[in-house]
N, C-alpha and C positions, 0 to 999 in steps of 0.2 A: 786753575789750581797750579801752583808751581811744582816742579819736579823735586821729589824728596832727595835729600843727600843719601849717599850710599849707606846701606845698612849691612851689618855683618850677616853671615849666613844664618845665624840663630834668629834673625828677625825677618827672614824671607817669608813670603806668603805660605809656602808649602810646609813651614814648620808649625803651623797652627792647625789643629784638627777640627776646630769648630769656627764657623763664621755666622754673624748676624748682621744683616743690612739695616742701618739706622739712618733715616732721612734727617737731614739738617732742617732747621726752621729759620725763617727770616730773623726771628728774635735772637738766634744763636750768634749772629754776626755782631761784631763790635764796631766802633767808629772807624776802625782801620780797614773794614771791609772783609774781614775773615772771622772764622769762628773763634770766639773768645776762649782763652785757655781753660777757664773753669768748666766749659762744656766738655772738654776732653775727659775729665774725671767723671762727668755724667755718662759719657759713652762707655767708659770702663764699668761703671756701676750697672748700667743697663745690660751689657752683654753677660756679665757675671750672674746677675740676679735672674734674668730670663732663663739662663741655663739651669740654675739651681731650682727654680720653681717648676720648669717644664720637665727636667730630666731627673731631679733629685727629690721632688715632692716637698720642697721647702715651703713652710707655712709662714709667710711674711706677716701675717696678722696674729700669730701666736703670742699670747700674753700670759698664759697659765704656766704654773710650775710644771717642769718636765718637758715643755716645748723648747725647741732649740732655734736660736737665731744666730746670724753671723754679724760680728762687729768688726768694722775696719779699724785696724791698729797701725797700719803703715801703707803709704802709697807713694808712687813716683811716676813722673811722666817726662819723657825726653821728646822734645819737639824737633821735627826735621823739615816740615813743609806745611804751608797753609792749606786749610780746608775752608771752603766758603759755601754759603747758601747759593744755589739749590742743590749742591752736590750731596750724594749719599756717602755715608761712611760704611765701609765693610770692616767690622770689628772682629779680629781674630782672637781666639781664646785658647790657652793651654795652661796646664798646671806644672809649675816648676818644682815645688816642694809640697809634700803632703805629710802632715804629722797626725797625732792622735786627735787634737782639737783645733788645729790650725792648717791653713792652706795658703800658699803663695801662688796667685794667678799671674800669668804673664799675658799681656794684651798688646796687639798691634792694631793700629787704626790705619786703614788703607783707603786710598781713593779707589773708585770702582775699577777693578781689573789691574791695579798697580801691583807690582811684585815687591816693592820696597815700601815700608810704612811711612806715613806722614808723621806719625808719632808712635812711640811704644813705651811701655812701662810695666809696673807691677802693682799689685793690690793684695794685701794680706788680711784675711779674715780669721778671727778666732771665734769658734762656735761656743756659745754660752747658753745656760739655762735662761729662758726669757724672763723669769721672775727674779732670780737671784743674781743674774749677770756673772755667775761663776763659770769658768771653762768646763766643758763637758766633752766626752768623746763624741765624734760625729755619728749620727745615726747611719745604719748600714746603707740605706738608699742614697744618702748624700755622698758617702765615701765611694760607693760604686760608680756614681756618675762622675765624680772627680777623678777616679782611677782611669776612666776612659780618655781623659784629657791630659794625662801625664806626658811631659816632654821626655824624649830619650835622654839618658845620662850622657854627659859630655864624653865624646870619644867613642860612643857605642854606635853600631850601625842603626840607621833609622828604619 
């Protein structure tokens, strides 16, 4: 794996309160010998949804009225260094913004033990009623688990 370009202090490993180790698969590599860019978004989705299911009680199979699901409305990924099979990815997760029905996650994808991310980005969920697809306030357990991941405000002590 190549050494990532320098990241600003906001992207350092210690700025993420939660990590999930995700193994790469042989099929993740493209013809150039590194993990294809589309897989980076799958890593984002994996760390976010594992957190929501395990810590917030999100029911990903909810289809009835009144059940809440998260829809991705925006995402972005900045690539800094290649990741290749059989490397593991350490996906860091924090919450940058938390609204009534939406959340902006910030994700860093790190090589094992690296301080700077190989890629970083964001992912915005809007929580909606599963049946009507209309925005709804986040249920208390989801909000509580997201509060635990909030990033410090710029300029505040960490």
